[in-house]
C-alpha positions as CSV (number, residue, x, y, z in Angstrom):
1,X,-16.7,47.9,65.0
2,X,-19.7,46.6,63.1
3,X,-21.5,49.4,61.3
4,X,-25.0,49.7,62.8
5,X,-27.8,48.7,60.5
6,X,-31.0,50.9,60.5
7,X,-33.9,48.9,61.9
8,X,-37.5,49.9,61.7
9,X,-38.7,47.9,64.6
10,X,-39.6,50.9,66.7
11,X,-41.8,52.4,64.0
12,X,-43.7,49.1,63.4
13,X,-46.7,48.7,65.6
14,X,-47.7,45.1,66.1
15,X,-49.6,45.4,69.4
16,X,-52.9,44.5,67.8
17,X,-51.5,42.5,64.9
18,X,-53.1,39.2,63.9
19,X,-50.6,38.2,61.2
20,X,-47.9,39.5,59.0
21,X,-48.5,43.0,57.6
22,X,-47.5,41.6,54.2
23,X,-49.0,38.4,53.0
24,X,-47.4,36.0,50.6
25,X,-49.1,35.5,47.2
26,X,-49.5,31.7,47.4
27,X,-47.1,29.8,45.1
28,X,-50.2,28.0,43.7
29,X,-51.2,31.3,42.2
30,X,-47.9,31.6,40.5
31,X,-46.9,30.0,37.2
32,X,-43.1,29.8,36.6
33,X,-42.1,29.9,33.0
34,X,-38.4,30.8,33.2
35,X,-35.3,29.8,31.4
36,X,-33.3,29.5,34.6
37,X,-35.7,28.1,37.1
38,X,-38.2,26.0,35.1
39,X,-35.6,23.3,34.2
40,X,-34.7,23.0,37.9
41,X,-38.3,22.8,39.0
42,X,-39.0,20.2,36.4
43,X,-36.0,18.1,37.5
44,X,-37.3,18.3,41.0
45,X,-40.7,17.1,39.9
46,X,-39.7,14.2,37.6
47,X,-36.5,13.1,39.3
48,X,-35.7,14.4,42.8
49,X,-39.0,13.5,44.5
50,X,-39.0,10.0,43.1
51,X,-35.3,9.6,43.8
52,X,-35.8,10.6,47.5
53,X,-38.8,8.3,47.9
54,X,-36.7,5.5,46.4
55,X,-33.8,6.1,48.8
56,X,-36.2,6.2,51.7
57,X,-37.4,2.8,50.6
58,X,-33.9,1.4,50.1
59,X,-32.6,2.6,53.5
60,X,-35.5,1.3,55.5
61,X,-37.0,4.7,56.4
62,X,-40.4,3.7,54.9
63,X,-40.2,0.2,56.2
64,X,-39.9,1.6,59.8
65,X,-43.5,2.8,59.5
66,X,-44.7,-0.6,58.3
67,X,-42.8,-2.2,61.2
68,X,-44.3,0.2,63.7
69,X,-47.7,-0.7,62.3
70,X,-46.9,-4.4,62.6
71,X,-47.3,-4.8,58.9
72,X,-43.9,-6.4,58.7
73,X,-41.4,-7.9,61.1
74,X,-37.9,-6.7,61.9
75,X,-35.9,-4.1,64.0
76,X,-35.9,-0.4,63.5
77,X,-33.3,0.6,60.9
78,X,-31.4,3.9,60.8
79,X,-31.6,6.9,63.1
80,X,-34.8,7.8,65.0
81,X,-34.9,11.1,63.2
82,X,-35.2,9.4,59.8
83,X,-39.0,9.6,60.2
84,X,-38.6,13.3,59.4
85,X,-37.0,12.5,56.0
86,X,-40.2,10.8,54.8
87,X,-42.3,13.7,56.0
88,X,-40.2,16.2,54.1
89,X,-40.5,14.3,50.9
90,X,-44.2,14.1,51.3
91,X,-44.3,17.9,51.8
92,X,-42.3,18.3,48.6
93,X,-44.7,15.9,46.8
94,X,-47.6,18.1,48.1
95,X,-46.2,21.2,46.6
96,X,-45.5,19.4,43.3
97,X,-49.1,18.0,43.2
98,X,-50.5,21.5,43.9
99,X,-48.8,22.8,40.7
100,X,-48.8,19.6,38.5
101,X,-51.6,17.0,38.9
102,X,-49.9,13.6,38.9
103,X,-52.0,10.6,39.6
104,X,-49.0,8.3,40.0
105,X,-47.4,10.5,42.6
106,X,-50.7,11.1,44.4
107,X,-51.4,7.3,44.5
108,X,-47.9,6.5,45.8
109,X,-48.1,9.3,48.5
110,X,-51.6,8.3,49.6
111,X,-50.4,4.7,50.1
112,X,-47.4,6.0,52.1
113,X,-49.7,8.1,54.3
114,X,-51.8,5.0,55.0
115,X,-48.6,3.4,56.5
116,X,-47.8,6.4,58.6
117,X,-51.4,6.5,59.9
118,X,-51.2,2.8,60.8
119,X,-47.9,3.4,62.7
120,X,-49.4,6.0,65.0
121,X,-50.1,4.8,68.5
122,X,-53.6,5.0,70.0
123,X,-52.9,8.2,72.0
124,X,-51.3,10.0,69.0
125,X,-47.6,9.2,69.6
126,X,-45.7,8.7,66.4
127,X,-42.0,7.8,66.6
128,X,-41.2,4.6,64.9
129,X,-38.0,3.8,66.8
130,X,-39.7,3.5,70.2
131,X,-42.9,1.9,68.8
132,X,-40.9,-0.9,67.2
133,X,-38.6,-1.5,70.1
134,X,-40.3,0.1,73.2
135,X,-38.1,-1.7,75.8
136,X,-34.8,-0.9,74.1
137,X,-35.3,2.0,71.7
138,X,-32.3,2.5,69.5
139,X,-29.9,5.4,69.1
140,X,-30.9,8.6,70.9
141,X,-34.3,7.6,72.2
142,X,-34.9,7.0,75.9
143,X,-37.1,4.3,77.4
144,X,-39.5,7.1,78.6
145,X,-41.0,9.4,76.0
146,X,-39.5,12.9,75.5
147,X,-36.9,12.8,78.3
148,X,-34.0,12.8,75.9
149,X,-35.5,15.5,73.7
150,X,-32.7,17.9,74.8
151,X,-29.9,15.5,75.1
152,X,-30.1,14.9,78.8
153,X,-28.8,11.3,78.5
154,X,-25.5,12.4,76.9
155,X,-26.0,10.7,73.6
156,X,-27.6,13.4,71.5
157,X,-31.2,14.4,71.4
158,X,-34.1,12.2,70.5
159,X,-35.7,14.4,67.8
160,X,-39.2,13.3,68.9
161,X,-40.4,16.9,68.6
162,X,-38.4,17.5,65.4
163,X,-40.0,14.6,63.7
164,X,-43.4,15.9,64.9
165,X,-42.7,19.3,63.4
166,X,-42.0,17.9,60.0
167,X,-45.1,15.7,60.3
168,X,-47.2,18.8,60.9
169,X,-45.7,20.7,58.0
170,X,-46.3,17.7,55.7
171,X,-49.9,17.2,56.9
172,X,-50.7,20.9,56.4
173,X,-49.1,21.0,53.0
174,X,-50.8,17.8,51.8
175,X,-54.2,19.0,53.0
176,X,-53.8,22.4,51.4
177,X,-52.6,20.8,48.1
178,X,-55.1,18.0,47.8
179,X,-57.9,18.6,50.2
180,X,-57.1,15.1,51.8
181,X,-57.2,15.1,55.6
182,X,-55.7,11.8,56.5
183,X,-52.1,13.0,57.2
184,X,-53.4,16.3,58.7
185,X,-55.5,14.3,61.1
186,X,-52.5,12.2,62.1
187,X,-50.6,15.5,62.7
188,X,-53.4,17.0,64.8
189,X,-53.7,13.9,66.9
190,X,-50.0,14.0,67.6
191,X,-50.1,17.7,68.3
192,X,-52.9,17.3,70.8
193,X,-50.8,14.7,72.6
194,X,-47.8,17.0,72.7
195,X,-50.0,19.9,74.0
196,X,-51.2,17.7,76.8
197,X,-47.7,16.7,77.8
198,X,-45.8,20.0,77.4
199,X,-47.0,23.2,79.0
200,X,-47.0,25.5,82.0
201,X,-49.0,23.3,84.4
202,X,-47.2,21.6,87.3
203,X,-47.7,18.1,85.8
204,X,-46.5,19.1,82.3
205,X,-43.0,18.9,80.9
206,X,-41.0,22.1,80.4
207,X,-38.4,20.9,78.0
208,X,-37.6,22.9,74.8
209,X,-37.3,21.0,71.6
210,X,-33.8,19.6,71.0
211,X,-33.9,20.4,67.3
212,X,-36.1,23.4,66.6
213,X,-38.8,22.7,64.0
214,X,-42.0,21.7,65.8
215,X,-42.6,25.4,66.5
216,X,-42.9,26.2,62.8
217,X,-45.1,23.1,62.3
218,X,-47.4,24.0,65.2
219,X,-47.9,27.5,63.8
220,X,-48.9,26.0,60.4
221,X,-51.5,23.8,62.2
222,X,-52.7,27.0,64.0
223,X,-53.2,28.7,60.7
224,X,-55.3,25.9,59.3
225,X,-57.4,25.2,62.4
226,X,-57.3,28.6,64.3
227,X,-56.9,26.5,67.4
228,X,-55.1,28.8,69.9
229,X,-53.5,25.9,71.7
230,X,-51.1,25.3,68.8
231,X,-49.9,28.8,68.8
232,X,-49.6,28.9,72.5
233,X,-47.6,25.7,72.6
234,X,-45.2,27.0,69.9
235,X,-44.6,30.1,72.0
236,X,-44.3,28.1,75.2
237,X,-41.6,25.8,73.7
238,X,-39.7,28.9,72.6
239,X,-40.1,30.5,76.0
240,X,-38.7,27.4,77.7
241,X,-35.3,28.1,76.3
242,X,-32.8,29.6,78.7
243,X,-35.1,28.8,81.7
244,X,-35.7,25.9,84.2
245,X,-32.0,24.9,84.2
246,X,-31.3,21.8,86.2
247,X,-34.9,20.8,85.6
248,X,-35.2,17.3,87.1
249,X,-37.3,16.3,84.1
250,X,-34.5,16.8,81.7
251,X,-31.2,17.5,83.6
252,X,-30.6,20.5,81.4
253,X,-27.7,22.8,81.6
254,X,-27.3,26.1,79.7
255,X,-26.1,25.2,76.2
256,X,-25.6,27.6,73.4
257,X,-25.5,24.7,70.9
258,X,-29.3,24.4,71.3
259,X,-29.9,28.2,71.7
260,X,-30.9,27.2,75.2
261,X,-28.4,29.4,77.1
262,X,-30.6,32.5,77.7
263,X,-34.3,33.2,77.0
264,X,-34.9,33.8,73.3
265,X,-36.0,37.4,73.9
266,X,-32.5,38.1,75.4
267,X,-30.5,36.5,72.5
268,X,-28.6,39.0,70.4
269,X,-25.9,36.8,68.9
270,X,-26.5,33.8,66.6
271,X,-24.9,30.8,68.2
272,X,-25.1,27.0,68.1
273,X,-26.3,24.6,65.4
274,X,-27.2,26.8,62.4
275,X,-30.2,24.9,61.2
276,X,-31.7,24.7,64.7
277,X,-31.1,28.4,65.2
278,X,-32.5,29.6,61.9
279,X,-35.6,27.4,62.3
280,X,-36.0,29.0,65.7
281,X,-35.6,32.5,64.4
282,X,-38.3,31.7,61.7
283,X,-40.7,30.6,64.5
284,X,-39.9,33.7,66.5
285,X,-40.8,35.9,63.5
286,X,-44.1,33.9,63.2
287,X,-44.9,34.5,66.9
288,X,-44.0,38.2,66.7
289,X,-46.4,38.5,63.8
290,X,-49.3,36.5,65.2
291,X,-49.1,37.8,68.8
292,X,-47.7,41.3,68.5
293,X,-45.0,40.4,71.0
294,X,-42.5,43.3,70.8
295,X,-39.8,41.5,72.7
296,X,-39.8,38.7,70.1
297,X,-39.8,41.3,67.3
298,X,-36.8,43.1,68.8
299,X,-34.9,40.0,69.5
300,X,-35.3,38.5,66.0
301,X,-34.2,41.8,64.6
302,X,-31.0,41.9,66.7
303,X,-30.2,38.3,65.7
304,X,-30.7,39.1,62.0
305,X,-28.4,42.1,62.4
306,X,-25.7,39.8,63.8
307,X,-25.9,37.2,61.1
308,X,-25.9,39.6,58.2
309,X,-23.3,41.8,59.8
310,X,-20.8,39.2,60.9
311,X,-21.7,35.6,60.2
312,X,-22.9,35.4,56.6
313,X,-20.8,33.9,53.8
314,X,-20.8,35.7,50.5
315,X,-22.9,32.8,49.1
316,X,-25.6,33.3,51.7
317,X,-24.4,30.3,53.6
318,X,-24.5,30.2,57.4
319,X,-23.0,27.9,60.0
320,X,-19.4,28.1,59.1
321,X,-18.1,25.9,61.9
322,X,-18.0,22.1,61.0
323,X,-17.7,21.3,64.7
324,X,-21.4,21.1,65.4
325,X,-22.6,22.5,62.1
326,X,-22.6,25.7,64.0
327,X,-22.2,29.5,63.9
328,X,-18.7,30.5,64.7
329,X,-17.6,33.8,66.3
330,X,-18.2,37.1,64.6
331,X,-16.2,37.4,61.3
332,X,-15.0,33.8,61.5
333,X,-15.8,32.9,57.9
334,X,-13.3,30.3,56.6
335,X,-13.3,29.1,53.0
336,X,-12.0,25.6,52.7
337,X,-13.4,24.5,56.0
338,X,-16.7,26.4,55.7
339,X,-19.5,24.1,56.5
340,X,-22.6,26.0,55.3
341,X,-25.0,23.1,55.4
342,X,-27.6,23.2,52.6
343,X,-30.3,22.8,55.2
344,X,-29.0,25.9,56.9
345,X,-29.2,27.9,53.7
346,X,-32.9,26.8,53.4
347,X,-33.6,27.8,57.0
348,X,-31.9,31.1,56.4
349,X,-34.1,31.7,53.4
350,X,-37.2,30.9,55.3
351,X,-36.2,33.3,58.1
352,X,-35.4,36.1,55.7
353,X,-38.7,35.8,53.9
354,X,-40.5,36.1,57.2
355,X,-38.5,39.2,58.0
356,X,-39.6,40.7,54.7
357,X,-43.3,39.9,55.6
358,X,-42.8,41.7,58.9
359,X,-41.1,44.8,57.6
360,X,-41.5,45.1,53.8
361,X,-37.9,46.0,53.4
362,X,-36.0,44.8,50.3
363,X,-32.9,44.1,52.3
364,X,-34.4,40.8,53.5
365,X,-35.2,39.7,50.0
366,X,-31.6,40.7,49.0
367,X,-30.3,38.1,51.4
368,X,-32.9,35.6,50.3
369,X,-32.0,36.1,46.6
370,X,-28.3,35.6,47.5
371,X,-29.1,32.3,49.2
372,X,-31.3,30.7,46.5
373,X,-28.9,31.5,43.6
374,X,-25.8,30.5,45.5
375,X,-25.8,28.9,48.9
376,X,-28.9,26.7,48.3
377,X,-28.6,26.0,44.6
378,X,-25.1,24.6,45.0
379,X,-26.5,22.0,47.3
380,X,-28.4,20.0,44.7
381,X,-26.9,18.8,41.4
382,X,-28.4,19.7,38.1
383,X,-29.5,16.0,37.6
384,X,-31.5,16.2,40.8
385,X,-30.0,13.1,42.3
386,X,-26.6,14.2,43.8
387,X,-26.1,16.6,46.7
388,X,-23.8,18.7,48.9
389,X,-24.4,18.6,52.6
390,X,-21.7,21.2,53.3
391,X,-21.0,24.0,50.8
392,X,-17.4,25.2,51.2
393,X,-16.0,28.2,49.3
394,X,-12.8,26.4,48.5
395,X,-11.7,22.8,47.7
396,X,-8.5,21.1,46.8
397,X,-10.4,18.4,44.9
398,X,-9.1,15.7,47.3
399,X,-10.4,16.4,50.7
400,X,-13.6,14.4,51.4
401,X,-15.5,17.3,52.8
402,X,-19.0,16.1,51.8
403,X,-19.5,13.4,54.4
404,X,-17.0,11.0,52.8
405,X,-17.0,12.4,49.3
406,X,-15.0,15.1,47.5
407,X,-17.9,15.9,45.2
408,X,-21.7,15.7,45.3
409,X,-22.9,12.5,46.8
410,X,-25.9,10.3,46.0
411,X,-27.1,10.1,49.6
412,X,-26.0,10.5,53.2
413,X,-26.5,8.5,56.4
414,X,-28.1,11.7,57.7
415,X,-29.9,12.7,54.6
416,X,-31.7,15.8,55.8
417,X,-30.4,17.9,52.9
418,X,-31.6,15.9,49.9
419,X,-35.1,15.7,51.3
420,X,-35.1,19.4,52.3
421,X,-34.2,20.3,48.8
422,X,-37.2,18.6,47.3
423,X,-39.6,20.6,49.5
424,X,-37.8,23.9,49.2
425,X,-37.3,24.0,45.4
426,X,-41.1,24.5,44.5
427,X,-41.5,26.8,47.4
428,X,-39.4,29.5,45.6
429,X,-42.4,30.4,43.5
430,X,-44.0,31.6,46.7
431,X,-41.3,34.2,47.4
432,X,-41.7,36.1,44.1
433,X,-44.6,38.3,45.1
434,X,-46.1,39.7,48.3
435,X,-49.3,41.6,48.9
436,X,-50.3,44.3,51.4
437,X,-53.6,46.0,50.8
438,X,-53.3,47.8,47.5
439,X,-49.6,47.2,47.3
440,X,-48.1,44.4,45.2
441,X,-44.4,43.6,45.9
442,X,-42.3,42.1,43.2
443,X,-39.4,40.5,45.1
444,X,-37.7,38.2,42.6
445,X,-37.3,38.4,38.9
446,X,-38.4,35.0,37.6
447,X,-40.3,34.6,34.4
448,X,-43.9,33.5,34.5
449,X,-47.2,34.9,35.7
450,X,-49.3,35.5,38.8
451,X,-53.0,36.1,39.4
452,X,-54.2,37.8,42.5
453,X,-56.8,40.2,43.7
454,X,-55.5,43.7,44.3
455,X,-57.7,46.5,45.6
456,X,-60.7,44.3,44.9
457,X,-59.8,43.6,41.3
458,X,-58.4,40.4,39.8
459,X,-55.0,41.2,38.3
460,X,-52.7,39.1,36.2
461,X,-49.0,40.0,36.0
462,X,-46.8,38.5,33.4
463,X,-43.0,38.7,33.9
464,X,-40.5,38.1,31.1
465,X,-36.7,38.1,31.8
466,X,-33.4,36.2,31.3
467,X,-32.4,37.0,34.9
468,X,-29.9,36.2,36.4
469,X,-27.9,36.3,33.1
470,X,-29.4,39.6,32.0
471,X,-30.8,42.6,34.1
472,X,-33.7,43.3,31.7
473,X,-37.2,42.6,33.1
474,X,-40.6,43.3,31.5
475,X,-43.8,43.1,33.5
476,X,-47.2,43.3,31.8
477,X,-50.1,44.3,34.0
478,X,-53.6,43.0,33.1
479,X,-56.3,44.0,35.6
480,X,-59.9,42.9,34.8
481,X,-60.8,46.6,34.7
482,X,-58.7,49.8,35.2
483,X,-57.8,49.9,38.9
484,X,-55.5,52.1,41.0
485,X,-52.9,50.3,43.0
486,X,-49.2,50.4,43.8
487,X,-46.5,48.2,42.3
488,X,-43.3,47.9,44.4
489,X,-40.4,46.5,42.4
490,X,-37.3,45.5,44.3
491,X,-34.1,47.2,43.2
492,X,-31.6,44.6,44.3
493,X,-28.8,45.6,46.7
494,X,-26.2,44.5,44.2
495,X,-27.7,47.1,41.8
496,X,-27.3,49.8,44.4
497,X,-23.6,49.1,45.1
498,X,-24.4,47.0,48.2
499,X,-23.7,43.2,48.1
500,X,-25.3,42.7,51.5
501,X,-27.2,45.0,53.8
502,X,-24.3,45.6,56.1
503,X,-20.6,46.4,55.8
504,X,-19.6,42.7,55.9
505,X,-18.9,42.9,52.1
506,X,-18.4,45.8,49.7
507,X,-17.6,46.4,46.1
508,X,-14.1,47.7,45.6
509,X,-14.0,48.5,41.9
510,X,-15.4,52.0,41.9
511,X,-18.2,51.2,39.4
512,X,-21.6,52.8,39.8
513,X,-24.1,50.7,37.7
514,X,-27.5,52.2,37.1
515,X,-31.0,50.9,37.2
516,X,-33.5,52.2,34.6
517,X,-37.3,52.2,34.8
518,X,-39.9,52.8,32.1
519,X,-43.7,52.6,32.3
520,X,-45.5,52.1,29.0
521,X,-42.3,53.0,27.2
522,X,-41.8,56.3,29.1
523,X,-38.7,56.6,31.1
524,X,-39.6,57.1,34.8
525,X,-37.4,58.2,37.7
526,X,-37.0,55.5,40.3
527,X,-38.5,56.5,43.7
528,X,-37.2,54.1,46.3
529,X,-39.1,53.1,49.4
530,X,-37.3,50.6,51.6
531,X,-35.5,49.3,48.5
532,X,-38.5,49.1,46.3
533,X,-39.2,51.3,43.2
534,X,-42.7,52.5,43.9
535,X,-45.2,53.1,41.1
536,X,-48.7,54.2,42.0
537,X,-51.2,54.8,39.2
538,X,-54.5,53.6,37.7
539,X,-53.4,50.4,35.9
540,X,-55.1,49.5,32.6
541,X,-55.0,46.1,30.8
542,X,-51.8,45.9,28.8
543,X,-49.8,48.4,30.8
544,X,-46.1,47.5,30.9
545,X,-43.2,48.1,33.2
546,X,-39.6,47.8,32.0
547,X,-36.7,47.4,34.3
548,X,-33.1,47.3,33.3
549,X,-30.4,46.7,35.9
550,X,-26.9,47.2,34.5
551,X,-25.0,44.0,35.3
552,X,-21.2,44.5,35.2
553,X,-18.8,42.1,36.7
554,X,-18.0,43.3,40.2
555,X,-15.0,42.8,42.5
556,X,-15.9,42.2,46.2
557,X,-13.9,42.6,49.3
558,X,-14.7,41.4,52.8
559,X,-14.7,43.4,56.1
560,X,-11.1,43.6,57.4
561,X,-12.1,41.5,60.4
562,X,-12.7,38.5,58.1
563,X,-9.1,37.2,58.3
564,X,-9.7,34.4,55.9
565,X,-10.4,36.9,53.1
566,X,-7.7,39.4,54.0
567,X,-6.0,40.7,50.8
568,X,-8.4,38.7,48.7
569,X,-11.3,39.5,46.4
570,X,-14.3,37.7,45.1
571,X,-16.2,38.1,41.8
572,X,-20.0,38.6,41.3
573,X,-22.3,39.4,38.5
574,X,-25.8,40.3,39.3
575,X,-27.1,38.0,42.1
576,X,-24.5,35.3,41.2
577,X,-21.2,34.6,43.0
578,X,-18.6,33.2,40.7
579,X,-15.8,30.7,41.3
580,X,-12.8,29.3,39.5
581,X,-12.8,25.6,39.0
582,X,-9.9,23.4,37.9
583,X,-12.0,21.9,35.1
584,X,-11.8,25.3,33.3
585,X,-8.2,26.2,34.3
586,X,-5.9,23.3,33.6
587,X,-6.8,21.6,36.9
588,X,-5.2,24.3,39.1
589,X,-6.8,27.3,40.8
590,X,-5.3,27.3,44.3
591,X,-1.7,28.3,43.6
592,X,-2.2,31.6,41.8
593,X,-2.6,35.2,42.8
594,X,-3.7,38.2,40.8
595,X,-1.8,41.4,40.2
596,X,-3.6,44.6,39.5
597,X,-5.3,45.6,37.3
598,X,-7.8,42.8,36.9
599,X,-10.2,42.9,33.9
600,X,-13.3,40.8,33.1
601,X,-15.0,39.6,29.9
602,X,-18.3,37.7,29.9
603,X,-19.3,35.0,27.4
604,X,-22.7,33.4,26.9
605,X,-22.1,29.6,27.0
606,X,-25.3,27.8,26.2
607,X,-23.3,24.6,25.7
608,X,-21.9,24.5,29.2
609,X,-23.4,23.3,32.5
610,X,-27.0,23.8,31.4
611,X,-26.3,27.2,29.9
612,X,-24.4,29.8,31.8
613,X,-22.6,33.1,31.4
614,X,-18.8,32.6,32.0
615,X,-16.3,35.2,33.0
616,X,-12.7,35.5,31.8
617,X,-10.7,37.2,34.6
618,X,-7.4,38.6,33.4
619,X,-4.5,40.2,35.2
620,X,-0.9,41.0,34.1
621,X,0.2,37.6,35.6
622,X,-2.8,35.3,35.2
623,X,-6.0,34.5,33.5
624,X,-8.8,32.4,35.0
625,X,-12.1,31.2,33.6
626,X,-14.9,31.6,36.1
627,X,-18.3,29.9,36.4
628,X,-21.2,30.5,38.8
629,X,-20.6,29.0,42.2
630,X,-23.8,27.0,42.1
631,X,-22.5,25.1,39.0
632,X,-19.2,23.8,40.5
633,X,-18.3,20.1,40.9
634,X,-20.5,18.9,38.1
635,X,-17.5,17.6,36.2
636,X,-15.9,15.5,38.9
637,X,-13.8,16.4,41.9
638,X,-11.4,19.3,41.2
639,X,-9.9,22.4,42.7
640,X,-12.3,25.4,43.3
641,X,-12.0,28.8,45.0
642,X,-14.3,31.8,45.4
643,X,-11.8,34.2,47.1
644,X,-8.8,35.1,45.0
645,X,-5.5,36.3,46.6
646,X,-4.1,39.6,45.4
647,X,-0.5,39.7,44.4
648,X,1.8,41.6,46.8
649,X,4.3,44.1,45.7
């Protein structure tokens, strides 16, 4: 039986809520200066965004907008959902521009937005495949708008609303980053059209989105405009799921793949396509926060319980089943065949951050941290121009698991992951801090600074750390004037002997590492509140907080119901999952088991893979050299494993 996880839904009153109880500190208020993350952010800025734009040009994704605008001749090229790839790269460019003024990037993006605006039809419709070839739209599109949105024609879904959702997110981001309205106006015109077509009236369509995403985008438009119809439409599209079966408009049947089998408020198990589902759960959290709907609040909590309790890989990956990029049954967590799409890791992170904003509990940030350091980061190479679509936990170095490749690939026919990476990477800065009244939450330990108003006073926090390689963190607090407020510092689950906030994984080594806290050099007892060390005092300029999380190498076991990991163990240190790769072990890591006792020795290797801490794992019969999971497959295809078999007597 799955151990129940304590939920605080019943004690949280949202009936009169107008937004999340905790608000993000915008990533534009955060400056990252961190030995681990700054190089990745810089690679994203100088390489990945331009590389993604280049690939969108080479593959015809950008030309499709020019063709729809009648600026050039020719048929539509690629899949109809390729429009969304361009929008995602623009969103990434917006985040980059918000942090790093770049006239060249701004000029390029502005010119691209001009093409997108020119491609929009007079009533607001924007879907290049049908605009270019209206009488015979290619791929998954139907001759009539919207009617194949949920796959009624038997050849997949059209992604019309999915494209629209990414358009809305890009328009909102570019407006907020630059103040320029052109793409936002395109988005609003399209959203107004969708709001006129979909809805509860007799003459309106009642088809849920085939690939959830528009719901998130609509809510972002609502936040900018405060136009209620966008929030209402987002909730309506969610409420359509599991209802109106056999609707003559769409010929729908109950289908768990789309999370369209029962109403969303009755869903308790995560099923179907993992990216679709996690985007939907994110939107459900938004609706719960903005409307106070307690059924939504309860449902999204039950779904989180199910994922974290039975469907989460150790790396934070979700969607283990390659058949449909989908959630499998409870505890079905294979290694070599694990799919764990990079986009699903991103969606899972977005969902967990929203759950933190709802509840202020560190367990959600524990999951998010596990995702960003492992399941997400493995998906994009250190050079910023090679990518994993799936992220397995084992490889023989030969099987072409990565859509035709046995290592990271330069691009994919469906390239949702590379373009999702470029928008997510700079967003990580926005997860570091949260604010609720006079409470400042410190969620992630990433070097840099933040400036925000707390209890009416402008406060600057400077964070110094070598995390994730070292558990020491120093925070300097500089309010404009002495001010009382509360700092809430997350004590990670891994520092409390809990890999994840359920019994899905557990440490089996018997170690009990400690966390140490000092304020202005004085040792202070840690008082935990929902996983946060709470420090309330009148802060003065120059006050300092020191945290020290002991960071031994840990041995992890899986729940007995996870048959793929039966009689196996995995290795972690701090927030990082480690793996053995053939490149460090004479080419072979799949044929060995480990007899007890197993010991570990760490080594700081600044010369290897951008600078990492390696682990030497030794048993009486074998020694392996381990590297962080995110760093595997940077030295060509080779064997890799995360879970190590124990020797039998």
